[in-house]
N, C-alpha and C positions, 0 to 999 in steps of 0.2 A: 254668785248665788250658792249658798251652802246646801249641801245634800241633807235631805231629811233623814232622821234616825231610822225610820221604817225602811227606807230604801237601802241603807247600809246593812240592816239586819237581813234583808232579802238577798243582797249580794253574798254575805257571809254564809247564809244557808245554802245558796246555790253552789258556792265553792266547796263547802263541806260535803254536799251530796255528790258532786262530781268526783271529789277525791275518794270517797268511799266506793263509788262505782268503779273507778279506775283500779283501786286496790282489789276489788272483788273479781274483776276481769283478769288481773295479773296474778291472782292468788296461786294458781297451779305452777306458775313460773317464778314465784317470789324467791324460793331458795337459790335457784340458779342465778337470778338477777343480783341478789345480795352477794353471792360468792364472786360473781364477775366484777361487781363494784369493788369488793375488798381487794381482789387481785389487781385490778386496774389502778387503784389508789396506791397500793404498795409498790407497784412497778412503774409508776408514772415517771419518776426521774429517769429510769432506764429508757423508757419510750421516748422522752424528750431528747436524750442523747442520741438515740438511734435516728430520730427524726432529723437532727442536725447533720448526722453523717450522710443521710440519704437526701440532703438538700431540700427538705420540706415535702417529700412525697409521702403524704399521710397514709394513703391506702397501702402502699408497700410496707411501710413501717408497722402499721396495725396488723397486716397479714403476717409479718414476721413474728411479732409478739404472740399472736394467736397460735401459730404453728409451734412455737416454742412451748407454750402451755400444753398443747396437744401431745407433744413428744415427751414431756416430763411427767405428765399425770394421766392423761386419758388412755394412751396406748398401753402403758404398764398395767393400769387397773383393768383394762379390757382383757389383757392376756391372762391375768390372774383369775378373773371371773370366768373366762372361757375354760381354763384348765382346772378350775376347782372341782367341777363335777367328775372329770376323769380321775383326778387324784383321790377323791373320796371313794369312788367306785372301786378303784384299784386297791385301796386300803382295806375296804370291807371284804373284797374278794380274797386277799391274802390272809386276813384274819379268819375267814370261814375255812380256808384250806388247812390252816394250822389247827383249828378246833376239830375238824373232821379227822385229821390224822394224829391228833393228840401230841403234837410236837411243841405245844406251849410249855414253858417252864419259867418260874419266877427267877429273876436275876439273882446271882449269888450275893450281891451286896445288900440285898434286903435283910438277910439274916444278921448283918452287922449293925443294923440300926439300933441305937440304944433303947432299952426298955421294951419296945414293941416289936423289934426285929424278929425274934423267934416265933412269937404268936402270929404275926402277919405271914411269915414264911410257911408255917404249918397250915394256915387257913388257905393260902393260895395253892399249895400242893393238894389239899383235899378238894378244893374247888375244881382244879384241873382234872383230877382223877375221876370226878363224878360228871358224866355227860349230862345228866338231868339238871344238876345245879348250874352247869355252864349254859344250857339252853334257857333255863329260867332267868338267869342273870342277863343273858343276851336279849331276851324279850323285854326285860325291864329297861335296859339301857339303850338299845338300838333305836327305838321309836323316838324318845326324846332327843337323842343325838341327831337322828335324821331330820327331825323338825327344826332343830337349831341350825343345822347346816343349810337346810332349804331357806330359812329366813336370812341367814348370812349371805347366801347366793343371791337372793332377791335384793337384799340391801346393796350388795356390790353392783348388781346390774342396774339398779336405780341410780347408784352413784355415777356409773358410766354415762347414763342418759343425762343426769343433772350437770355433770361436768362438760359434756358435749354441748349442751345448751348454753352453759356459762361461757364456753370458748366462743360460741357464735355471738353471744351478747357482748363479750369483751372486745371483739373486733370493732363494733360500732362505738363502744365507749372510748377506745383508743383513737379511732379515726375522727370522731366528732367531740372528743373530750374537751378541747378548748372552748368550743361554743357552749357545751353543756356546763362547764365551770362558770362561764360568764352569766348564764341564766341563773344558776344556783346562787352566785354571789349577789346578783341584783335582788332575787327573791328573799334571801336571808337578810339583806340590809333593810328591805321594806318591812319584814316581819319582826326582826330582832333589833334593828337600829344599829347603834355604834359597835355593839359587841359581836356583830356577825362575823367580822374577819377573824377575831380571836377564836370563836367557836369553830369556824371552818378549819383553822390551823390545828386546833386541838383534835378535831375528829380525824384529819388526815394523818397527823403524827401518831395518834393512838392506833389507828388501823394498820399503818405501816409497821409500827413497832411490834404489835401482836403477831402479824403475819410473818415478819422476819423471825421473831422468837420461836413461834410454834412450827410454821411450815418449813423454815430453813433448817432448824434442828432435826425435825422429823426426817427430812430428805437426806441429810448427812448421816444420821444414824442408820437409815435403811441401806444406804450404799455401803457403809462400813460393814454392816451385818451381812449383806449379800456376799462380800468378799470372804468374810470369815466362814460362812456356811459352805461356800464353794470349796475352800481350802480343806475344811474338815470332812468333806464328803457327806454332808447332811442332805437328805432328799428334800424335794419341793422347795428349792431355794427361792424362786420368785414369790411363792405364797408366804413363806416365813418372812421374807424381806418386807412385803406389804404389811404383814402383821406388826413388824417392828415399827414401820412408818405410822400405823394407826395407833398402836399402844404408846408410842412416844409422846402423843398429845396428852396422855395421862401420866402424872408423876409416878415413877417406879414401874412403868408398864413394860419397857423392853426387857428387863431381866426375866420376866415371865416367859418370854419367847426364847431368848438364847439360853436361859436356864433349862427349859424343856428340851432344847437340842442337846445340851450337855448331858442330861439324864438319859436321853435316847442313845447317845454314844456309849455311855457307861453300860447301859443295859445290853448293848450289842458287843460288849467286850473290847471296845475301842478306847481303852483307858487313856492312852497317850493323847489321842485326838480330843477326848473329853476334857482332859486337863488344858489342852490348847484352847478349846472353845470357852472354857471357864475364864481363862486369862484374857483371851481376846474380848470376851463380853464385858469383863470387869474394867479392863484398862482402856479399850478402844471404843466399843459400842456405848457403854455408859459414860466413858470419858468424854465423848463428843458433847454430851449434855452439859458437862462442866466447863468445857472450853468454848465450843461454838456458840452455845446459847448466850453467854455473857457478851461475846463479841457482837452478835447480831442485835441483842437487846440494847447495847450501848448506843446503837444508831437510832433507836426508836423508843420503845417502852417495855416495861416488864409487867407481868400480870400475877397477882397474888395466887397462892395455891388454891384457895377455896373457889375463887372466880374461874380459874382454869378448869377445875374439876366439874363445877356446876355448869359452866359454859359448854363443855364437851358433851356431858350427859344430857343436859337439857336441850342442846342444839340438835343432837341426834333424834331425840323424841319429837321435837317440834318440826324439824326440817328434813330429817332423813340423813343420808350419808354426808352431804356437804355441811350439815348442821354442826359437825364437830369442828369446823373452821369458823362458821358464822356465829355460833353461840359465844365463844370467848371474845370475839371481836365486838359483838353488840354489848356484852356486859362491860367490857373495858371502856368502850365509848361512853356508856351511861355513867360509869364510875368516874371517868375523867371529867365529864361535864358537871357532874354533881360536885366534885371537889373544887372545880373552878368557880362555880356559882356560889358555893358556900364560903369560898376564900380560904379553905384549909389546904395544908400541904398535900400535893398530889404525888404519890410515889409512882404513878404510872407514866404520866406524860413528862418527857424530857425534851424541852424545846430545842429545835435546831433551825435557826432562823434561815440558814442558807437553803435547806430543803423546803421550808415553808414558803419562801419567796418564789422558789422555782415552781412549786406546785400551784401557786396562785396565779402564775403567768397564763 
């Protein structure tokens, strides 16, 4: 007996309503779930290898992967968020002491700036000599700076919470991943027909490639930057290293951080270390982006400049801290699927049949 059309429509309506209800319930946790899913997909081959080494002990393998995620991301981010308030308070205290004792002086190299050096140096000397002007400038600048720093601290704190929740979710994604993949495969075959396997492969390869390219490069640049900052004697090494990690997700972002450290060294008379920092940043920190990123991308996919920028900025606005990883991944997946459906050449997805078959297991 054939099902009546009215009954089919009722089933569809029930499924849609249940789906919307589930999404509404999970909405507060959606960023963490999406980030956990992206991490689990990108590290799934590593988990399968670890699972074989542990002779199929899924719980221990999942716990090992989760603890690794915690050590690499959550603990360093927590330390930076915890120390941010102390560093800011110490910096404002030192600035206030210098203002009260009038020990501030513009660095000598400002006078050597072409065209505007002399004017800028004269303005800074006049500003420092006038206590009233200094206080007026401080009143105009401190409140916006304090507001920005408070928002940055809240964002970091929220990121710690989101990543902690993502680590918790990722444990279950690893442990029950095979069963979940089987359910997803059956569901996609029923909904999309014969093209379901190709779409699943496209999504997994795109997510893996973007996470390799963005997250791997960011972590490598942060580690290299931390070594350089420590050697040059730059203060607040953990904070600056995290800033390098975050800004590396945006093209031409890290030079803003190590360039600022170079200027700080010049301003404090450390010319030799400033030159060292400039060379270290140009050759090693920024060089990582030119060496490591192509190596990682060759295993997965690349992402156009515009999609990367819009993905990072839009992801932060939509999902908060973890959105800087989720945004580029979602845009890359959408772009890859659109390219595949339209039959155009896809510059993002580079098929790797071996990894695709391993993921489908």
